[in-house]
N, C-alpha and C positions, 0 to 999 in steps of 0.2 A: 504494500500500500504506500501511498505517497506520504512522505513526512511533511511536517508543518514547517517548510522552509520558505525562504524568499525566492519565489520562482522567477521574478524579474531579473535576479542576479544569479540564478543557477541554471535553470533549464528544466522543462517538465513535459507531460502530456496532459466494433460495436458488436455484444453480439448484435448484430442485426440478425437475431435468431441464434444466439449462442452465448458462451461465457465471455466476459471482458475483464481484462486486468489493467487497473490504472498503473502508470509508470512509476518506477522508483525515482528518487531524486538524490543527488549527491551534491555536497557543498562545492560551489565554484564562484565565490563572490567576485564581481568585476565592475560593479557600478553602484553608486549611491546617489540618489536624487534628493534634493532638498524636500523634506517632508511637507513644507508649507505649500509646495506646488502640486501636491497629490490631490486627486479627485476623491470624492466620497463614493464608494462602491455601493450601488443600489440595483443596477441592472442584473448583475449575476445572481444575487440573492432572489430577485424576482423570477428569473428564469428557473432557478431551483424550485421555488414555490409552485410555479406554473407546471413544471414537470411532475411534481408530486401530486398536485391537484388533478392533473390529467390522468395519472395512473389510478387514482381513486375512482374517477369517473369511469375509466375502462373496466375496473373490477366490478363496479356497480352494474354496468351494462352487461358484463359477462355473466353474472348471476349463476355461479356454478351449481348451487343446489337445485335450481329449476331446469338445468340443461344437462344433467347427468343422472343416471340411475344409481341411487345410493341404497344399497341393501344392508348396510350396517356392518357386516363382518364377512368372514369366510374368504378373505383375500380379494374381494371384489373391489372395483375402482370406486374411490370415494374422494370427495373434495378434501383438500388440506386446510387445516385450521377452520373447521366447520363452525366454531363458536363465533366467527366473524359474519355469519349469515351469508347474505348475497355477495359480500366482499371476500368470501373464502376463495382459495386458489384451486386451480385445476389439479387433478391427480398428477403426481410426479411422473407417471408414465407419459403423460401428455406434455407436461411442461416442468422440467426439473429446476427451473429458476424461480418458482413460486409466483406464478402470474396467470394471465388469462389464456384462453384458447386462441389458436392461430386464426380461427374464423372470426372471433371478436376483433382481433387486431386488424384483420383484413377489412371488415365492415367499417371500422373507424378511421381508416386512412393509411394503413400500412403500404409500403412501396411494393407494387406488383406490376411487372412489365406489361402484361396483357391489358390491364385496366388503364395504365398510363398511355400506351400506344394505341390500342384499338378502342378503348372505352373513353378516350379523350379526357382522362382525369389527371391532368398534369399537376393539379394541386397536391397530389400524393407525394411529389418530390419535396414538398414543404412539411406536410402534416406528419410524415413518418419520423421526422426529427423529434417530435414531441411524444412519441409512443415508446414504451419499453416492454421487453419480453417478460420481465418479472422483477421482483423485489431485488434480487441479486444484481441484475442488470442495472436497475435504476440507481441503487446505492453506489455502485462502482462508478457510474458516469457522473453522478452528482458530486461525489467526493472529489473526483478529478476536476470537475468544473470549478468547484470552490477554490481548490489550491492553485489552479492555473488562472482562472478568470478574474478573481478578485484582485490579485496583484496587477494584472494587465490593465484592468479597469482603473485602478488607482493611479497608474502611471500615464495612461493615454485617454481616459475618459470613456463614457458609456457609448457614445456615438460610434467611435472607431471600433471598439471591441464588439459592439452589437452587429455592425456591418460584417465584420470578419466572421463572427459566429454563424450568422444566418447564411451568408453566401457560401461559406465553407460547407455547411450542412447540405445545401442544395447541390453544390459541386460534388460532394460525396454521393448524393442520391443519383445524380446523373450518371456518374461512372458505374455505380452499382447496377443501375437499371440497364445499362448497355451490355453488361456481362452476365447478369443473372436473370434468367427468364422463367425458371421453374420453381421458385420459392418466393416468399414474401420477406421483407426486410424492414426492421425498425431500429431506432436508437439515435442517440445524440452524439455518438462518438466520432462521426464524420466532422461535425462542428468542433468537437474537442481537439481532434487532430489538426483542424485548421488553426486553432489557437496555438498549438505546439509548433506548427509550421511558421506561423507569424513570429513566434519567439526567435526562431532560427534566422529568419530574414531580417528581423529587427537588429539582431546582433551583427549581421553582415553589413547592413546598410549604415549602421552607426558605429562601424568598426573603429574609427579613429578616436572616439571619446572613451573607449573602455580600456581597463587594465586587465591583466590575466586573461587575454583574449583566447589564447590557445586552449587553456584549461576549460573555459566556458564553452568553446566550440566543440571540443572533444566530448564534454559531458552531454551536450545536446544531441550530438550525433549518436552516441551510445544509447541514450534514452529512446531516440527515434528508431534505431535499429531493433532494440528489444521489443518495442511495441508493435512494429510492423511484423516482426517474427511471430508474435502471438497471433497475428491475423492469419498465419499459415495453418492454424488448427482448423479442423472441420467445424462447420456451423458458425464461423465468425466471418463477417463480411469485410474482408480486407480491401475490396474495391472501394467501399465507402471510406475506409481509413485513408487510402491513397489519394482518392479524389478530394477529400476534405483537406488533407495535408498539402497537396499541390495548390489548391485554391488559397488556403491561408498563407502559404509561403509567398505566393505572388502578391497577395493583398498586403502583406507586411511591408514590402518594398514601397507600396503606394501610400499606406496610411500611417505607418509607424516611424516616420523619419524624425530624428532629433536634430536640432540646430547645432552648428559647430560650437565647440567649447568656447565660452566667452561671449557668445552672441547676446545672451540675455544681459550681460554686464557692459555692453558696448557704450551705453550712455555715460558711464563713469570713466571711460578711457579718452585720452586725447584724440583729436580728429585723425591724426596720422596713424594711430594705432588701432582704429576701429576696423572690424571686419566689413567687407563690402558685400558679401554674400552670406545669406542665412544658412545655406546648405552647400556642401562640396559638389564638385562637378560629377563625381562618380555616383552620388546619390540621385542626381537628376537623371543620369543615364539609366540606372537601375529602375527608377520610377517609370521612365518611358517604356523600357523593354517589358517590364512586368504588366503595365497597362495594356500594351498591345497583345501580349500572350493571354491575359485574362479575357479580353474581348473575343479574340479568335477562339480560345479554348471553349468558352461557354457557348459561343455561337455554333461552332462545329459540333460540339457534344449534343446540344439540344436539337439541331437539325437531324443528326444521325439517329437520335432517339425517336423523334416523332415520325421519322420515315421508316421506323421498324427495323433498323439495322441491328443485327446481332453480332456484337463485336468479337465474340469467341470464334465465329466462323471465319474471321479475317485474321485472327491472331491465336493460333492453337496453343502456343506456349504460355499465353497470358493467364490461362486457367490456373497455373501454378503460382500465380501471385496471391491467390486467395486460399488455396488448399494444397498442401504438399503431401502427396500420396506416400504412405508408409505401409509396412506390414501389419500395422495395428488398425488402420482405417482406410476407407476408400473415399475418393472425392467425387464419385459419379453423381451423387445427389446433393 
């Protein structure tokens, strides 16, 4: 689990139908911003509350006792935590994450290729971000969001963090839908990977103002590699992770620029010693490249998706990005 560390100075991170593991963190301090300039974090806590509230609504609609035959004992399938009434969980044979049935998730907005492409329900690219497969899934994602998102919001404000979170979640949904046609997908971890990707690009684009740069970069790369490796397990939607990460990585170059060291104090300096540009030239170059790649990427991805393109048919090896076949499990389903 993630430790309570300063993620802005360290580095940090669906199932979308499986187990999810939040990333570890290791200390790698490299920047300290004046606390007086920090924002108050309110958006991330609201997102957490919204996700918890949505999960309660999903369980209420699921109403396990009314939708399953409960015969009391004898090894027959029963709802879990029946004392919760209609909020009780599906039998563990159906959902080992203590959550609703897949049909309930499907009805309430889970990502499903056929409904998006042929049913013209593109809104599922957004709604699936707010659904979770179970309590385990929800807790893992929300803990990760708290430890990653609050610090980012304090440093950069709710507008920029909110844009990165939502667009990264949609970016993860687009890539997931392009590659997965035979199952549904839910979860916020595409958006969470977007925040992680933004942390990496923020470090790179603001490289000149940090100390201990190499340690910070290595830490982030290790964390990213570990979390993407988790996505190789079956029933974990690594396409959503990758799509979210790529979206957030590019968005970080656009939205998370910091001014040159000394820019904020320029009014106290003599005229000949003042900085003439708020940002360095390489920051502007990265911003331009990232903006172009974002526009092209989202446009091409959405056009391919709504034309019904099945990306796996054009990239056979890409299936191994989400599930690595071993002697212990198969990736066919």
